[in-house]
N, C-alpha and C positions, 0 to 999 in steps of 0.2 A: 887052354893054350889056342890062340887064333890060328885058324886055318889059312892057308894061301888062298882060298877063293872067297872069306867072309869078309863082309865089311866091317867098317870100326863105327863106333860112337864117338863122335865128334863134339864134345860138351864144351858151348859157349857159357862163360858166368862173367857177370860183370855189372855196373851200376847202369841204372836206365839212363839213358841218353849215350850210352858208350857204342851204339851203331851195330849191337850183337845180332839182331832179326836182319836189319839190312844186307849186313855181311855175309850171312849164312845163304841168303836168297841169292846174292850175287853169285857165290861159289855153287850153288847148285843148279843156276842157269848155265853156268858153264860147262856143266858135265851132267845134264840132268837124267841120264839114263843109268850114272852110277852114284848119284846123290838125292838124298831125300831130306825133308823136313820132319822132325817129329811133332805131331799134333797130340796134345795132350788133352785128356779127359777132365772136365769139370763141371760141378755144380753151379758155378755162378751164372747169372742170367745173361744171355747172350745180347751185345750191346748192337745199335742200329748198323754201325759200320762194320760188323762181323758176320762171317758165313760158316755155319755148321759143318764141322769136317775140314774145314780149310785152317779157322783160327783156333778152333777146340772142337772136341764132339763133347757137346752140350748134353748132359744127361742128368736126370733126378737122384734126389739125394739117396733114396733107397737103392737104386740100381747101383750106384757109385758103392755104397756101403757092401752091397753084396758081390760084388767084384772083388772089392778088398779083401773081403772075407773068404773068398775062392782065392786068393793069391794071382790076381790077375794082373796087377800093377807091381813093376821094378821100383817104383818109389813115388810115394803119395805125401799130402800134407794137407792140414786144415788151416788156411789161411784167412781170418776176417770172416770166419763162418761158413766159407765156403771150400770144399775140395778140390785137389788139383792131383793127377795120376798120369804115370806114364805107363800104358799097356805093355805088358811083357809079350803078347802075340806080336803086337806090332814091331818091336825092337828085333825080336826072333826071326820073323819074316824077311825084314829088310837085311839082316845082316847075312842071314843065310843065302840070300839073293846076291850076295856080292855088293851091296849099295852101302854107301857110308850114310849113317843117319845123324842128322844136325839137331842138336839141343840146345834150346835158349831156356836154362831153369836155374833155379835159384842155387845156393852153394850147397845146401843138405841133398838136395835131389841130385847134384853131381858128384857126391861124395857116395851116396847109395849107389848109382849107377858103376862107379868105378869098384865098389866093394862086391859088386855082383858080376862085371865084366871088366876085370882089371887089364886084361890081355887085350882087350878090342876098344879100351877108352882111351881118348886123348882130352886131356883137361886144358882147356886154352882160358885165360883170363884177358878180358879185352876191357881196356880202360882208356878213357882220353889223355892228353898229355899231361895234365894236372888237375888238381880241385878246383881250381877257379873255372878252368875250361867246364868241367863237369857242371859247377854251378850254372854258370852262363848258359849254358845248352838246356839245362832243365828250366830255369826261368825262360828262356826264350820260346820255350815251348807254347806259353801263353795259357793251358791247361791246368797248371798245378796250382793247387791252393797253398796255403801257408800250411797246412797240415800235411797234405802229401808231399810236399817238397822236402819238409822235415823228416819224413817217415822213408823217403827215398835217401835222403844224405845219412840217416841212421844207418841205413841197411848197407850203403856203399862202404861207411866207415867200418862197418864189423866184417865185411867180406873181406875189406883190403886187408885189415888184421889177420883174419882165418886164412888167407891164402899165404900170406909172409910167414905164418908159423906153422903152416902145413907140412908134414912129410910127403905127402902125396906130389906125382911130378907135373906141377903146373907149368904150362909154358904161358909166355906173355907176348901181347900184342898191343902196340899202342895206336889208338884211331885217333890221329891226328888228321891225316887226309884220307879219304875213304877208299882212294885208288891205291895208295902205298899200303895200307891195311890190308887190303884185298890181294896184294902181292905177296906180302908178308905172311899171310895165310896159306896161300897157294904154296909158296915154298915149305912151308911147315908141314902141311900134308904130303908133300913129295919128299919129305924127309932131307930137306935142303937147308933147314934152320933151325934152329933151338937155342931159345932164351929162357932160362928158368927164372920164373917168377921171384923165386926167394933171393936172387941175386940183384934186382932191380933198384937202382938208384931211385928210379921214378915214383915205385910203389911206395918207398920209404918216405919220400918227401909227400906224397899224396897222403900217406897216413898221419904225418905228423900235421899238414895243414888241416885234415880232417878233425883231428884232435883238437884243434885251436879253433874249429867254427862251431859255437854254441848250438847251431841249430842241428847239430850231428850228435850233440851229447846227451840226448835223453835216453831213455829205455829202447834198445834194438829188437825191431818187429822185421825178420827176415820176409818180404813178400815178392812174389812174381813181378817183373816189370809189367 
């Protein structure tokens, strides 16, 4: 059970292009002493635009595997031959200090976190207002190949279905305008708002549109954004 002084795990899940990371950083900036962003460990090579310790903790494969064997991760996954994991020590350090810790992870990682920290975890599914808007945002990036676009749409389709079928207490935030979505999230964190994802007509319609999109119909691969 969560004590009055403990922080929470604020877990954002949703399609690439939903604005999860942007929203998390805006909320953290509004209360930097009481909120922080969870930085995962990975064996993936660091990109030129990334900073070690800020975007990810970049470590070698053998070190990651040893940490996993020692039980140092609360959740981890092998994706496209690279490991990703959330440090148990980092989670405990932040919530014991009374800080809310924000996550932008895939749905399986979210489920694993909730399984271990159920009383402290708030599950939030963030989506654009429609499937068409999601596709438009991804295409508008200019960085997606046909292969990566299809992969992201497959992942989005799978996560939409998993959230709608889930028995876990997913809350829904629709990010049409970033300022409105931020206000909705702030109200949710303050306990002033509650919208169950399983009751959403928006998710139902997005799921139907996803099922009709041939680019999302192939074998599903869940991968980090």
